C-alpha positions as semicolon CSV with decimal commas, in nm:
position;residue;x (nm);y (nm);z (nm)
1;M;0,000;0,000;0,000
2;T;0,124;0,346;-0,094
3;T;0,098;0,587;0,199
4;L;0,113;0,966;0,208
5;I;0,177;1,140;0,539
6;V;0,079;1,507;0,525
7;N;0,120;1,810;0,752
8;A;0,396;1,650;0,957
9;L;0,663;1,832;1,152
10;V;0,961;1,638;1,020
11;V;1,252;1,606;1,265
12;N;1,555;1,507;1,063
13;E;1,923;1,599;1,031
14;N;1,913;1,881;1,288
15;T;1,606;2,054;1,143
16;I;1,232;2,062;1,211
17;Q;1,013;2,163;0,919
18;E;0,661;2,094;0,801
19;S;0,651;1,850;0,512
20;D;0,472;1,561;0,346
21;V;0,624;1,216;0,296
22;L;0,524;0,959;0,034
23;I;0,596;0,591;0,103
24;R;0,600;0,339;-0,182
25;N;0,734;-0,019;-0,197
26;G;0,869;0,006;0,155
27;H;1,081;0,313;0,085
28;I;1,054;0,690;0,115
29;E;0,980;0,798;-0,241
30;R;0,930;1,172;-0,195
31;I;0,965;1,436;0,076
32;G;0,817;1,779;0,006
33;K;0,536;2,027;0,043
34;D;0,184;1,980;-0,095
35;L;0,227;1,629;-0,235
36;Q;-0,082;1,513;-0,423
37;H;-0,326;1,291;-0,233
38;S;-0,406;1,106;-0,556
39;E;-0,058;0,953;-0,549
40;A;-0,139;0,738;-0,245
41;D;-0,373;0,455;-0,148
42;R;-0,382;0,584;0,207
43;V;-0,341;0,936;0,344
44;I;-0,251;1,006;0,707
45;D;-0,293;1,363;0,826
46;A;-0,024;1,411;1,089
47;G;-0,198;1,725;1,210
48;G;0,116;1,883;1,346
49;K;0,258;1,569;1,504
50;Y;0,632;1,508;1,480
51;L;0,752;1,265;1,215
52;M;1,090;1,111;1,295
53;P;1,309;0,829;1,171
54;G;1,243;0,520;1,379
55;I;1,466;0,450;1,676
56;I;1,748;0,201;1,626
57;D;1,822;0,031;1,958
58;D;2,173;-0,113;1,945
59;Q;2,144;-0,316;2,267
60;V;1,854;-0,538;2,368
61;H;1,812;-0,881;2,528
62;F;1,499;-1,048;2,388
63;R;1,575;-1,383;2,561
64;E;1,507;-1,616;2,267
65;P;1,604;-1,897;2,250
66;G;1,610;-2,062;2,587
67;L;1,455;-1,803;2,818
68;T;1,120;-1,750;2,650
69;Y;0,923;-1,782;2,974
70;K;1,022;-1,418;3,040
71;A;1,052;-1,273;2,685
72;D;1,076;-1,364;2,320
73;I;1,143;-1,189;1,991
74;H;0,773;-1,157;1,908
75;T;0,661;-0,999;2,236
76;E;0,961;-0,772;2,282
77;S;0,960;-0,646;1,923
78;K;0,591;-0,570;1,974
79;A;0,679;-0,360;2,278
80;A;0,957;-0,201;2,072
81;V;0,739;-0,078;1,785
82;A;0,478;0,051;2,034
83;G;0,756;0,271;2,168
84;G;0,888;0,387;1,831
85;V;1,178;0,141;1,799
86;T;1,185;0,019;1,439
87;S;1,516;-0,171;1,445
88;F;1,705;-0,356;1,716
89;M;2,037;-0,532;1,768
90;E;2,011;-0,824;2,009
91;M;2,272;-0,972;2,238
92;P;2,417;-1,327;2,239
93;N;2,368;-1,430;2,604
94;T;2,065;-1,643;2,525
95;V;2,047;-2,019;2,595
96;P;2,244;-2,163;2,433
97;N;2,485;-1,869;2,405
98;T;2,522;-1,748;2,047
99;L;2,878;-1,872;2,004
100;T;2,857;-2,045;1,664
101;Q;2,754;-1,920;1,323
102;Q;2,476;-2,180;1,312
103;L;2,327;-2,061;1,641
104;L;2,350;-1,705;1,512
105;E;2,160;-1,793;1,195
106;D;1,899;-1,978;1,401
107;K;1,813;-1,649;1,571
108;Y;1,784;-1,471;1,237
109;Q;1,541;-1,740;1,124
110;I;1,323;-1,692;1,432
111;A;1,318;-1,315;1,380
112;S;1,226;-1,347;1,012
113;E;0,909;-1,526;1,119
114;T;0,811;-1,336;1,434
115;S;0,968;-0,989;1,462
116;F;0,760;-0,673;1,419
117;A;1,079;-0,467;1,394
118;N;1,391;-0,486;1,177
119;Y;1,663;-0,690;1,341
120;S;2,026;-0,785;1,371
121;F;2,207;-1,010;1,617
122;F;2,554;-0,986;1,768
123;M;2,793;-1,277;1,736
124;G;2,914;-1,375;2,082
125;A;3,276;-1,421;2,181
126;S;3,412;-1,654;2,448
127;N;3,756;-1,766;2,559
128;D;3,745;-2,055;2,312
129;N;3,542;-1,974;1,996
130;Y;3,789;-1,754;1,807
131;D;3,753;-1,940;1,475
132;E;3,373;-1,905;1,482
133;V;3,398;-1,532;1,553
134;M;3,632;-1,483;1,256
135;R;3,368;-1,630;1,024
136;T;3,126;-1,342;1,100
137;N;3,000;-1,167;0,786
138;P;3,040;-0,789;0,843
139;A;2,781;-0,706;0,575
140;E;2,505;-0,903;0,747
141;V;2,588;-0,901;1,122
142;C;2,585;-0,590;1,339
143;G;2,897;-0,677;1,539
144;I;3,085;-0,896;1,782
145;K;2,990;-0,881;2,149
146;I;3,257;-0,927;2,417
147;F;3,159;-0,944;2,783
148;M;3,461;-0,804;2,966
149;G;3,252;-0,835;3,280
150;S;2,983;-1,064;3,421
151;S;2,754;-1,252;3,190
152;T;2,563;-1,578;3,176
153;G;2,699;-1,908;3,052
154;N;3,040;-1,921;2,886
155;M;3,060;-1,560;2,772
156;L;3,302;-1,389;3,008
157;V;3,617;-1,322;2,804
158;D;3,893;-1,273;3,058
159;A;4,193;-1,443;2,896
160;P;4,435;-1,163;2,795
161;Q;4,574;-1,353;2,498
162;V;4,222;-1,413;2,364
163;L;4,130;-1,046;2,398
164;E;4,449;-0,942;2,217
165;K;4,375;-1,183;1,933
166;L;4,011;-1,075;1,900
167;F;4,094;-0,705;1,897
168;A;4,377;-0,759;1,649
169;N;4,170;-0,952;1,395
170;A;3,799;-0,877;1,443
171;P;3,620;-0,870;1,105
172;C;3,380;-0,594;1,217
173;I;3,297;-0,364;1,507
174;I;3,342;-0,499;1,861
175;A;3,089;-0,402;2,128
176;T;3,193;-0,450;2,490
177;H;3,035;-0,477;2,831
178;C;3,303;-0,324;3,051
179;E;3,324;-0,409;3,421
180;D;3,642;-0,541;3,577
181;E;3,549;-0,886;3,706
182;P;3,817;-0,918;3,981
183;T;3,712;-0,581;4,125
184;V;3,345;-0,679;4,128
185;R;3,412;-1,017;4,290
186;Q;3,635;-0,864;4,555
187;R;3,370;-0,609;4,648
188;M;3,097;-0,874;4,653
189;E;3,294;-1,073;4,908
190;F;3,358;-0,762;5,115
191;F;2,990;-0,667;5,135
192;K;2,878;-1,025;5,193
193;G;3,109;-1,029;5,492
194;K;2,974;-0,695;5,612
195;Y;2,599;-0,752;5,562
196;G;2,546;-1,124;5,508
197;E;2,206;-1,183;5,350
198;N;2,050;-0,860;5,482
199;V;2,179;-0,630;5,210
200;P;2,042;-0,282;5,133
201;Y;1,949;-0,252;4,765
202;N;2,170;0,048;4,702
203;I;2,476;-0,165;4,774
204;H;2,462;-0,264;4,407
205;A;2,617;0,069;4,305
206;L;2,899;0,013;4,554
207;I;2,973;-0,343;4,443
208;R;2,973;-0,258;4,072
209;N;3,144;0,071;4,135
210;E;3,322;0,340;3,937
211;E;3,658;0,167;3,970
212;A;3,531;-0,155;3,810
213;C;3,383;0,034;3,514
214;L;3,673;0,269;3,452
215;K;3,937;-0,003;3,479
216;S;3,764;-0,223;3,223
217;S;3,668;0,060;2,983
218;S;4,025;0,191;2,994
219;F;4,161;-0,154;2,913
220;A;3,921;-0,198;2,620
221;T;4,008;0,147;2,486
222;S;4,381;0,072;2,510
223;L;4,332;-0,251;2,315
224;A;4,139;-0,067;2,045
225;H;4,411;0,194;2,001
226;K;4,685;-0,067;2,009
227;H;4,527;-0,275;1,731
228;N;4,337;0,002;1,546
229;T;4,012;-0,179;1,623
230;R;3,669;-0,028;1,576
231;L;3,527;-0,043;1,929
232;H;3,187;0,051;2,074
233;I;3,160;0,058;2,455
234;L;2,808;-0,012;2,577
235;H;2,604;0,139;2,862
236;I;2,842;0,396;3,011
237;S;2,733;0,436;3,374
238;T;2,988;0,675;3,525
239;G;3,114;1,027;3,471
240;D;3,463;0,887;3,532
241;E;3,457;0,705;3,198
242;V;3,339;0,980;2,966
243;F;3,685;1,133;2,944
244;L;3,805;0,822;2,763
245;F;3,611;0,937;2,456
246;E;3,683;1,225;2,223
247;P;3,396;1,438;2,088
248;G;3,270;1,315;1,754
249;I;3,121;1,477;1,444
250;R;2,873;1,305;1,212
251;K;2,958;1,365;0,847
252;D;2,876;1,175;0,529
253;G;2,750;0,870;0,717
254;K;3,054;0,850;0,943
255;I;3,144;0,953;1,296
256;L;3,465;1,154;1,280
257;L;3,700;1,332;1,516
258;S;3,752;1,706;1,486
259;D;4,064;1,642;1,273
260;G;3,857;1,448;1,019
261;N;3,987;1,103;1,110
262;P;3,738;0,825;1,190
263;K;3,640;0,798;1,555
264;L;3,788;0,464;1,656
265;V;3,612;0,427;1,992
266;T;3,244;0,520;2,026
267;A;3,020;0,491;2,330
268;E;2,659;0,436;2,427
269;A;2,444;0,574;2,707
270;C;2,127;0,396;2,818
271;V;1,801;0,560;2,916
272;H;1,796;0,413;3,267
273;H;2,134;0,568;3,346
274;L;1,993;0,903;3,229
275;W;1,665;0,874;3,421
276;F;1,730;0,687;3,747
277;D;2,002;0,729;4,009
278;A;2,104;0,553;4,330
279;E;1,835;0,735;4,531
280;D;1,574;0,534;4,338
281;Y;1,688;0,205;4,493
282;H;1,492;0,307;4,805
283;S;1,161;0,291;4,615
284;L;1,236;0,047;4,332
285;G;1,492;-0,192;4,483
286;N;1,577;-0,486;4,260
287;K;1,354;-0,351;3,984
288;I;1,640;-0,122;3,881
289;K;1,919;-0,369;3,960
290;C;2,124;-0,390;3,640
291;N;2,481;-0,431;3,521
292;P;2,656;-0,192;3,511
293;A;2,478;-0,045;3,809
294;I;2,276;0,273;3,829
295;K;2,495;0,498;4,043
296;A;2,499;0,825;4,237
297;P;2,308;1,127;4,097
298;H;2,614;1,317;3,972
299;H;2,691;1,038;3,725
300;K;2,351;1,083;3,560
301;E;2,428;1,447;3,495
302;A;2,780;1,373;3,369
303;I;2,654;1,110;3,124
304;L;2,394;1,349;2,982
305;Q;2,659;1,618;2,941
306;A;2,879;1,369;2,756
307;V;2,586;1,297;2,523
308;L;2,551;1,669;2,454
309;D;2,929;1,703;2,405
310;N;2,929;1,413;2,155
311;R;3,170;1,214;2,367
312;I;2,888;0,961;2,396
313;D;2,752;0,890;2,050
314;V;2,427;0,694;2,084
315;I;2,142;0,631;2,327
316;A;1,993;0,283;2,372
317;T;1,813;0,070;2,631
318;D;1,989;-0,255;2,725
319;H;1,632;-0,386;2,754
320;A;1,668;-0,700;2,967
321;P;1,341;-0,837;3,108
322;H;1,301;-1,080;3,398
323;T;0,983;-1,199;3,564
324;I;0,855;-1,002;3,860
325;A;0,896;-1,316;4,073
326;E;1,266;-1,330;3,986
327;K;1,306;-0,964;4,074
328;A;1,124;-1,018;4,407
329;Q;1,398;-1,249;4,532
330;P;1,654;-1,127;4,788
331;Y;1,929;-0,904;4,650
332;W;2,195;-1,173;4,602
333;Q;1,955;-1,399;4,410
334;A;1,767;-1,139;4,202
335;P;1,893;-1,116;3,841
336;S;2,016;-0,792;3,685
337;G;1,827;-0,621;3,404
338;L;1,505;-0,430;3,346
339;P;1,248;-0,391;3,064
340;L;1,281;-0,054;2,889
341;V;1,226;-0,076;2,514
342;Q;0,862;0,036;2,510
343;H;0,931;0,367;2,685
344;T;1,279;0,465;2,567
345;L;1,151;0,749;2,350
346;N;0,910;0,867;2,620
347;V;1,205;0,907;2,857
348;M;1,407;1,112;2,610
349;L;1,111;1,329;2,511
350;E;1,048;1,399;2,878
351;L;1,408;1,516;2,912
352;S;1,355;1,727;2,601
353;K;1,044;1,890;2,747
354;T;1,244;1,997;3,051
355;G;1,507;2,157;2,830
356;K;1,785;1,907;2,899
357;I;1,821;1,793;2,537
358;S;1,671;1,917;2,211
359;L;1,430;1,713;2,001
360;E;1,675;1,725;1,712
361;R;1,951;1,584;1,934
362;V;1,723;1,303;2,055
363;V;1,670;1,195;1,694
364;E;2,040;1,225;1,622
365;K;2,143;1,005;1,915
366;M;1,871;0,742;1,874
367;S;1,857;0,716;1,493
368;H;2,116;0,901;1,282
369;A;2,423;0,830;1,493
370;V;2,334;0,464;1,546
371;A;2,308;0,414;1,171
372;D;2,642;0,589;1,122
373;C;2,813;0,407;1,409
374;F;2,721;0,062;1,275
375;Q;2,719;0,160;0,905
376;I;2,360;0,046;0,861
377;K;2,250;0,052;0,500
378;D;1,969;0,295;0,402
379;R;1,816;0,343;0,746
380;G;1,828;0,593;1,032
381;Y;1,733;0,903;0,831
382;L;1,435;1,050;0,648
383;R;1,583;1,051;0,298
384;E;1,437;0,975;-0,040
385;G;1,531;0,620;-0,137
386;Y;1,582;0,506;0,225
387;W;1,365;0,244;0,391
388;A;1,053;0,396;0,545
389;D;1,123;0,335;0,913
390;L;0,915;0,620;1,053
391;I;0,729;0,716;1,368
392;L;0,464;0,977;1,439
393;V;0,479;1,128;1,787
394;D;0,222;1,346;1,963
395;T;0,399;1,557;2,224
396;N;0,065;1,695;2,346
397;A;-0,072;1,354;2,439
398;A;0,006;1,146;2,745
399;T;0,130;0,795;2,811
400;K;0,051;0,660;3,155
401;V;0,251;0,344;3,220
402;E;0,024;0,077;3,369
403;T;0,036;-0,302;3,386
404;S;-0,252;-0,318;3,139
405;N;-0,061;-0,140;2,861
406;I;0,280;-0,305;2,893
407;Y;0,358;-0,529;2,595
408;S;0,676;-0,698;2,719
409;K;0,605;-1,056;2,822
410;C;0,733;-0,995;3,176
411;G;0,434;-0,764;3,230
412;W;0,601;-0,497;3,444
413;S;0,805;-0,181;3,403
414;P;1,020;0,035;3,632
415;F;0,819;0,328;3,494
416;E;0,481;0,201;3,621
417;G;0,277;0,492;3,751
418;T;0,472;0,746;3,544
419;N;0,276;0,991;3,328
420;F;0,489;1,071;3,024
421;Q;0,384;1,378;2,828
422;S;0,416;1,220;2,484
423;A;0,277;0,927;2,285
424;V;0,386;0,730;1,978
425;T;0,079;0,708;1,755
426;H;0,212;0,542;1,438
427;T;0,512;0,320;1,363
428;F;0,618;0,224;1,012
429;V;0,870;-0,058;0,971
430;S;1,018;-0,096;0,623
431;G;0,712;0,085;0,489
432;N;0,452;-0,124;0,674
433;L;0,227;0,045;0,929
434;V;0,275;-0,205;1,212
435;F;0,141;0,009;1,497
436;E;-0,141;0,266;1,489
437;N;-0,306;0,417;1,797
438;G;-0,267;0,107;2,011
439;M;-0,343;-0,146;1,736
440;F;-0,089;-0,381;1,576
441;D;-0,069;-0,531;1,228
442;E;0,022;-0,888;1,317
443;A;0,110;-0,960;0,953
444;G;0,377;-0,690;0,951
445;K;0,732;-0,822;0,974
446;G;1,067;-0,652;1,000
447;K;1,367;-0,713;0,779
448;R;1,725;-0,816;0,843
449;L;1,952;-0,514;0,867
450;Q;2,229;-0,483;0,611
451;F;2,557;-0,299;0,662
452;D;2,778;-0,091;0,428
453;R;3,112;-0,247;0,523
């Protein structure tokens, strides 16, 4: 179906201007004023709503295969498109861990049949699957994920010789979880000795502290510079780390340094590290327990400033759902991670309404820069000829987060009870209108992301 969106306030490439957009054969065919209604099978009057490129979330955990009692690709991609996320990149710590090319392709097959959103999957690295990692196709896989800190299964990569070899020869971008494992373990033992089983929730920020993050991020950065490796450090949680990154400039589909050279090391901030701080453990407890930890309030402000300074390049979620029963366990037993993908844009628009970040910068950090960082082909922008991954947002509406309107399979959110002052009304994925005013097109399916590498 050919679709014409009229009277939209188009937010794209650092501008906001009223325009019409014509979608044909899954792509943006024309952008301009006063496009003819006769050209389209369907006309949507945006009525002054904002039209943006869909969000590309470069870090989610959708739990399939192996952990589908708490989430799966179908349910979590449904939550994603309801929140304006049109493409996602999913992590390899599923069960079994995605440590072979066959297991990687198995996930792509599942997504081709069940995902509402466009998709890509990281190839996982371990201490003993080097040959499998080297077979990764950079044109069809978003990247290689290395856990340089705690993970599930056999995914902690802590052998120095393995890390050196991976960084020296990686066929595409490496994305890292950076927490120094010896530091974390030492602090866990210390606080177990101090508190036993009766642990205050906010101890999480002290166990997974600034030292653990900075030590690991610094090591990863040094490896990248030593081997000239394209590195992306995920979920920065401290102001201590932001000085590891130089400010970047987006130009011609690339992220560059001020001297015009490619930015070798990029970084990601996550919405929960921009919204919550350690004071929130008192009311939310294990619901906001995550790795790396949400920390003291001054880190939240430092991370946002690094986003504005372009030291941090993209904003994502690290969406990682668990059941509410799992989260209700005592601190030492409760798993880390929280569901976020449905409300990621709401969070950033709320920060925009309070003047902390502009609407144009939100789009840059959640769409444009992600496409540039990962070299995604023909997505992340409103451009003629690009795939029509688009969202319509009403910033005069409201989204009250309640159990009844949460689409993630786990059925809860750390934002429950929050009244956000914005709402996603329409989501187009590869030209298909998959979400409209609370209704889903179950026949709509996303596509596998391709990369210009």
